[in-house]
C-alpha positions in Angstrom: -39.4 -46.5 28.1 -36.3 -48.3 26.9 -36.0 -45.7 23.7 -33.8 -48.6 21.9 -36.7 -50.7 21.9 -38.9 -48.1 19.9 -38.7 -48.5 16.3 -41.2 -45.8 14.6 -38.3 -43.3 14.9 -36.5 -45.3 12.4 -38.9 -44.3 9.7 -38.6 -40.4 10.1 -37.9 -38.3 7.3 -34.4 -37.8 6.9 -34.6 -33.9 7.3 -36.1 -34.8 11.0 -33.1 -37.0 11.5 -30.6 -34.6 10.4 -32.5 -31.4 12.5 -32.3 -33.9 15.6 -28.9 -34.6 15.4 -28.0 -30.9 15.2 -30.1 -30.1 18.1 -28.3 -32.7 20.0 -25.0 -31.4 19.0 -25.8 -28.0 20.0 -27.3 -29.4 23.3 -24.1 -31.1 24.2 -22.1 -28.0 23.2 -23.8 -26.1 25.8 -23.0 -28.5 28.4 -19.5 -28.7 27.3 -19.0 -25.0 27.2 -20.0 -25.0 31.3 -16.7 -27.0 31.2 -15.3 -26.0 34.9 -17.8 -23.8 35.6 -18.6 -23.3 39.3 -21.7 -25.3 40.7 -23.1 -22.9 43.4 -20.3 -23.2 45.6 -20.3 -27.0 45.6 -17.0 -29.0 45.2 -17.9 -30.1 41.7 -18.4 -28.4 38.6 -21.8 -27.7 37.0 -21.0 -30.5 34.3 -19.3 -32.9 36.7 -22.7 -32.6 39.0 -24.8 -33.4 35.7 -22.8 -36.6 34.9 -23.0 -37.9 38.3 -27.0 -37.4 38.4 -27.4 -39.2 35.0 -24.9 -41.8 36.3 -26.9 -42.6 39.4 -29.9 -42.6 37.2 -28.2 -45.3 35.2 -27.5 -47.4 38.3 -30.7 -47.0 39.9 -32.4 -50.6 39.4 -35.8 -48.9 39.3 -34.8 -46.8 36.6 -32.1 -48.3 34.6 -34.0 -49.9 31.8 -35.9 -46.4 31.4 -34.1 -44.0 29.2 -36.1 -40.9 29.8 -35.4 -40.5 33.7 -31.6 -40.9 32.7 -32.0 -37.8 30.3 -34.0 -35.7 32.8 -31.3 -36.5 35.1 -28.5 -35.5 32.8 -30.5 -32.3 31.8 -32.1 -31.5 35.1 -30.3 -28.2 34.8 -30.2 -27.2 31.3 -32.1 -24.1 32.4 -28.9 -23.0 34.2 -26.6 -22.9 31.1 -28.7 -22.3 27.7 -28.2 -18.9 26.3 -31.6 -17.8 27.4 -30.6 -18.4 31.2 -28.5 -15.0 30.7 -32.1 -13.2 30.9 -33.2 -14.8 34.0 -33.2 -13.2 37.3 -30.4 -13.9 39.7 -30.8 -15.2 43.5 -28.6 -14.0 46.0 -28.4 -14.5 49.7 -28.3 -11.4 52.4 -24.6 -11.3 52.4 -24.5 -11.2 48.4 -23.4 -14.8 47.9 -24.7 -15.9 44.3 -27.4 -18.8 44.7 -28.1 -19.1 41.2 -30.9 -18.4 38.5 -34.3 -18.1 39.3 -36.8 -20.6 38.0 -34.2 -22.4 36.1 -36.1 -25.6 36.3 -39.1 -24.0 34.5 -37.0 -22.4 31.7 -35.4 -25.9 31.4 -38.7 -27.6 31.1 -39.9 -24.9 28.6 -36.6 -25.4 26.4 -36.8 -29.1 26.2 -40.3 -28.8 25.2 -39.6 -26.6 22.2 -36.8 -29.0 21.2 -39.6 -31.9 21.0 -38.5 -33.7 24.0 -41.3 -35.9 25.5 -43.5 -34.6 28.2 -42.1 -37.1 30.7 -38.7 -35.9 30.2 -39.8 -32.1 30.4 -42.0 -32.7 33.5 -39.0 -34.5 35.5 -36.8 -31.7 34.6 -39.4 -28.8 35.4 -40.1 -31.1 38.9 -36.8 -31.0 40.7 -37.4 -28.0 42.7 -40.9 -29.0 43.3 -39.5 -32.4 44.8 -37.2 -30.7 47.0 -40.2 -28.7 48.6 -42.0 -32.0 48.9 -39.3 -33.8 50.5 -38.7 -31.2 53.2 -42.1 -31.6 54.1 -42.6 -35.1 54.4 -39.1 -36.5 55.3 -37.8 -35.2 58.4 -34.3 -36.0 57.7 -34.1 -34.8 54.2 -33.6 -31.1 55.1 -30.8 -31.9 57.4 -29.0 -33.7 54.7 -29.1 -30.8 52.1 -26.0 -29.1 51.6 -25.7 -25.6 52.8 -26.3 -23.8 49.4 -29.4 -26.0 48.9 -30.9 -25.0 52.2 -30.4 -21.3 51.0 -31.9 -21.6 47.6 -34.8 -23.4 49.3 -36.4 -20.1 50.6 -36.0 -18.7 47.2 -37.8 -21.7 45.6 -41.1 -21.4 47.2 -40.3 -22.9 50.9 -41.6 -26.4 52.1 -44.8 -27.5 50.8 -48.0 -27.3 53.0 -50.3 -30.0 53.8 -52.5 -29.2 50.9 -49.4 -29.0 48.7 -48.4 -32.6 49.5 -51.9 -34.1 49.0 -52.0 -32.2 45.4 -48.5 -33.9 44.8 -49.7 -37.1 45.5 -52.1 -37.1 42.5 -49.1 -37.1 40.2 -48.4 -40.3 38.5 -44.9 -39.2 37.9 -44.3 -38.3 41.7 -41.8 -41.0 42.4 -39.7 -40.5 39.3 -39.7 -36.9 40.2 -38.6 -37.6 43.7 -35.8 -40.0 42.3 -34.4 -37.0 40.1 -34.3 -35.1 43.1 -32.4 -37.4 45.2 -30.0 -38.0 42.5 -29.5 -34.3 42.3 -28.8 -34.2 46.1 -26.1 -37.1 45.8 -24.3 -35.6 42.6 -21.8 -33.6 44.3 -18.9 -36.0 45.2 -15.5 -34.5 44.4 -13.0 -36.5 42.0 -15.0 -39.5 41.2 -14.8 -40.8 37.4 -18.3 -41.3 35.9 -19.3 -41.9 32.1 -18.7 -38.7 30.1 -21.0 -37.0 27.7 -19.9 -38.8 24.8 -21.8 -42.2 26.3 -25.4 -40.0 26.3 -25.2 -38.8 23.0 -26.9 -41.6 21.1 -29.5 -42.0 23.8 -30.2 -38.2 23.9 -30.6 -38.3 20.1 -32.8 -41.6 20.2 -34.9 -40.1 22.9 -35.7 -36.9 21.1 -36.3 -38.4 17.4 -39.0 -40.9 19.0 -40.5 -38.2 20.9 -40.7 -35.9 17.8 -42.6 -38.5 15.8 -45.8 -36.8 17.3 -46.9 -33.6 18.9 -50.0 -32.2 20.4 -51.4 -29.0 20.0 -54.6 -27.7 21.0 -55.7 -31.1 22.7 -55.3 -32.8 19.1 -52.1 -35.2 18.5 -50.3 -35.0 15.3 -48.2 -37.5 13.8 -45.1 -36.2 11.6 -44.8 -37.3 8.0 -42.9 -40.2 7.3 -42.4 -39.3 3.7 -43.7 -36.4 1.4 -47.3 -37.6 0.2 -49.7 -36.5 -2.3 -52.8 -37.9 -3.6 -52.4 -39.9 -6.7 -55.1 -41.0 -9.5 -53.6 -44.3 -9.2 -55.6 -45.0 -6.0 -58.7 -44.6 -7.9 -57.3 -46.9 -10.7 -56.4 -49.5 -8.5 -59.8 -49.7 -6.9 -58.2 -48.7 -3.3 -60.4 -45.5 -3.2 -63.8 -46.7 -4.4 -65.5 -43.6 -2.6 -63.5 -41.1 -4.4 -64.1 -43.1 -7.5 -68.0 -42.6 -7.1 -67.3 -38.8 -6.4 -65.5 -38.6 -9.7 -67.9 -40.7 -11.9 -71.3 -39.4 -10.5 -70.4 -36.2 -8.5 -71.1 -35.6 -4.8 -73.2 -32.7 -3.0 -74.7 -32.4 0.4 -76.1 -29.5 2.6 -73.9 -29.4 5.8 -73.5 -26.4 8.6 -70.1 -24.6 8.1 -67.9 -25.3 10.7 -64.9 -23.4 9.3 -64.6 -19.3 9.4 -65.3 -17.8 6.2 -62.8 -15.0 6.4 -59.4 -15.2 5.1 -57.3 -14.8 8.2 -59.6 -16.9 11.1 -60.3 -19.6 8.2 -56.3 -20.3 7.5 -55.6 -19.7 11.2 -58.1 -22.3 12.3 -56.7 -24.6 9.6 -53.2 -24.5 10.8 -54.0 -24.7 14.4 -56.6 -27.2 14.1 -58.6 -24.7 16.4 -61.7 -22.5 16.1 -61.2 -18.7 16.7 -62.3 -18.7 20.0 -59.4 -20.7 21.1 -56.6 -19.3 18.7 -57.3 -15.9 18.9 -57.7 -14.6 15.2 -61.5 -13.9 15.0 -61.6 -11.9 11.5 -59.6 -9.9 9.2 -59.9 -6.8 11.1 -60.1 -5.8 14.9 -61.4 -2.7 16.5 -58.7 -0.4 18.0 -60.7 0.5 21.2 -58.4 3.9 21.4 -59.4 5.4 18.0 -62.6 3.4 17.7 -61.6 2.6 14.0 -61.3 -1.0 12.3 -57.4 -1.9 11.7 -56.6 -4.8 9.4 -54.9 -7.7 10.9 -51.4 -7.7 9.3 -49.4 -10.2 11.7 -49.6 -13.3 13.8 -49.2 -11.1 17.2 -52.9 -11.6 18.4 -52.5 -15.3 17.7 -52.7 -17.6 20.8 -50.1 -20.5 21.2 -48.4 -22.2 18.5 -49.2 -23.8 14.9 -49.0 -27.1 13.2 -46.6 -25.5 10.8 -44.2 -24.2 13.6 -44.5 -27.5 15.6 -43.6 -29.4 12.5 -40.6 -26.9 11.7 -39.1 -26.9 15.2 -38.8 -30.7 14.7 -37.1 -30.9 11.7 -39.7 -31.1 9.1 -39.1 -29.0 6.2 -42.2 -26.7 6.2 -42.8 -24.4 3.3 -45.7 -22.0 3.4 -46.7 -19.7 0.3 -49.5 -17.0 0.0 -50.8 -14.7 -2.5 -50.7 -12.0 -0.2 -48.2 -10.8 2.3 -50.4 -10.1 4.9 -51.5 -13.7 5.4 -48.0 -14.7 4.7 -47.1 -12.9 8.1 -49.6 -14.5 10.1 -48.8 -18.0 8.8 -44.9 -17.2 9.7 -45.8 -17.3 13.2 -42.7 -19.1 15.2 -41.3 -20.6 12.0 -37.4 -20.8 11.8 -35.6 -22.4 9.4 -38.6 -22.6 7.1 -39.7 -21.4 3.8 -42.4 -18.7 3.8 -43.3 -16.0 1.3 -46.1 -14.4 -0.7 -46.6 -14.1 -4.6 -47.1 -10.3 -3.9 -43.8 -9.7 -2.6 -41.8 -12.5 -4.5 -39.1 -10.0 -5.8 -38.4 -8.9 -2.2 -37.9 -12.2 -0.5 -34.5 -12.6 1.5 -33.2 -15.8 3.1 -33.3 -14.0 6.7 -37.3 -13.3 6.5 -38.4 -15.6 3.9 -36.0 -18.8 3.7 -35.6 -18.3 0.1 -34.3 -15.7 -2.2 -34.4 -14.8 -5.8 -38.0 -16.3 -5.9 -38.8 -14.5 -9.5 -35.6 -16.1 -11.3 -36.4 -19.4 -9.3 -40.0 -19.5 -10.9 -38.9 -18.1 -14.3 -41.2 -15.1 -14.4 -42.1 -12.1 -12.2 -45.3 -12.4 -10.1 -48.3 -10.2 -11.0 -50.6 -7.5 -9.4 -52.4 -8.8 -6.1 -55.4 -7.8 -8.3 -55.2 -10.6 -11.0 -55.8 -14.4 -11.0 -52.1 -15.1 -12.0 -51.0 -14.1 -8.4 -52.6 -17.4 -7.4 -50.9 -19.3 -10.7 -47.6 -17.8 -9.3 -48.4 -19.8 -5.7 -49.2 -23.0 -7.3 -46.2 -22.6 -10.0 -43.7 -22.4 -6.5 -45.6 -25.2 -4.9 -44.7 -27.4 -8.1 -41.1 -26.3 -8.2 -40.9 -27.0 -4.5 -42.0 -30.6 -4.9 -40.1 -31.2 -8.2 -36.8 -29.8 -6.3 -37.6 -31.8 -2.9 -37.3 -28.6 -1.0 -40.6 -29.3 1.5 -41.7 -32.2 3.5 -45.0 -30.5 4.4 -46.5 -27.8 2.0 -48.9 -25.1 2.7 -50.5 -23.2 -0.1 -53.4 -20.6 -0.2 -54.8 -18.7 -3.1 -56.4 -15.4 -3.8 -60.2 -15.4 -4.5 -59.9 -12.4 -7.0 -61.1 -14.2 -9.9 -64.3 -15.4 -8.1 -65.1 -12.1 -6.7 -64.6 -9.9 -9.9 -66.2 -12.4 -12.5 -69.3 -14.6 -12.6 -69.0 -18.4 -13.1 -68.7 -19.5 -16.8 -67.4 -16.2 -17.7 -64.4 -16.3 -20.3 -62.2 -15.1 -17.4 -63.4 -17.7 -14.7 -62.9 -20.4 -17.2 -59.4 -19.2 -18.1 -58.5 -19.3 -14.7 -60.1 -22.5 -13.7 -58.4 -24.2 -16.5 -54.9 -22.9 -15.8 -55.2 -24.3 -12.7 -56.6 -27.8 -14.0 -53.5 -27.6 -16.1 -51.1 -27.6 -13.2 -52.7 -30.3 -11.4 -52.0 -32.7 -14.3 
C-alpha cells in the first residue's frame, strides 16, 4: 500500500496527529542515538545498516510503491536499540564474542504493535530471523553468502528450518515480502556508500503510523478511532433523522430479552471496555477466592485482566481518553494500561495527582468537594466532571460510570430517588 494515497488519516483527531508526530520523533531519536554504534562486528554502523536496508527496499521494483515494506526495512532492527532492549538477554559465542540481543525481532514486532503500526509492518519486522532460517533451508547458496557474524547468530536463532517448518511457511501470504526484507538485511552492510538519511523517511513513517492508527482490533473485533468528539443531540429527532428514537420518546419502549451483560460492577464494566465476556477477559466477579486462605478477596485492580482494553488502545494511539468512576476500586481496573490519560474517581477526587490520575486539584476544578461514597452525590460529581471535561475540550473519548447507591437504598418514587433522578436529568439538559 502506498500510504500517500490513503486519505482516511487526514480526518484524524488533532490529538491523534500530535501524538503520532511525537511518537515518530521519539522513534527517530532512538535511531539517531545509535549514531556510530557498532553493528555486530560488521563494517557499517547500526544506523548505516538500517538506512541501507530501507534504500534497497525503495529501489526494489516489486516494493518501491509499497511504503510498508520500506518502513519495515528501516525499522527491522528496532528491537536492538529501543530502551527495552537493555532488558533482553545477550548472545555470546563460545569465545566470548558479543553476537547481539536475543529475540530482538520479537521485541521489535511487539514494540511497533504497541505504537500502532500496521500488522503488515509488525510482521515483516518480526520475521526477518524466521526468513533467514527459511532461506538457509531452501537456498543452498544462501548460507554460504551469509557473513560470519550472521552464521554464528543462526545457531542462537533456532537454526535451519526443517521440512515441516518450510511447508508451514509456504502458507504465509506475506512470505515473499518477509524474504525480501531478509535479503535487504543481508545486503545492507556495504561501507562508505551514500544513501538517503533519516529525514527522507520521517514523513513516510508518520503517514504510515497515522493511517494504521485509524483502527485497531481487540478480541477479534475491529474498532475505528473517532474522527471528532461526538454526543447524541436532540436535533436528530427534530430533523427526522432518527425516527425510531423519536418513537421511543413519544410512545415508550419495552421488550423482554436475555441478559448478555454481567450484572456485577467489575465484570460488567470490563466487558464494556474490552468488548469481550468474562470468560475471555478474566474478570468474572467483584470477588475472587483466595485458594490459600479459603476466603473471598475483593478485586481492587486490573492485575487479573487478560489482554488490553478499548480505553488503552485508544489512548496509545493518541486519543485523549478520560475515565471517571464513582468508586476508586473500579477506577484502578479501568486504568489498566493507560498512560497520559485522565482517570480518577469521585471517591478520591481530593487525592488526585498528575502522575497517577493525569489530573490534579479536581475538587477545586469542579468547584466543590466530593461526598461520601454512600451518597447519590458521588454519582453527580462524576457527571459534573464529565460535563467539565466536555466543556473544556479535555477529552475525545469519555467513559463515565456511576454508583447504584440510591437504587439500593431507596425504592422507586421515593423522595430521595426522585430527587436523584431529577438531578441527573438537569445535568443532561
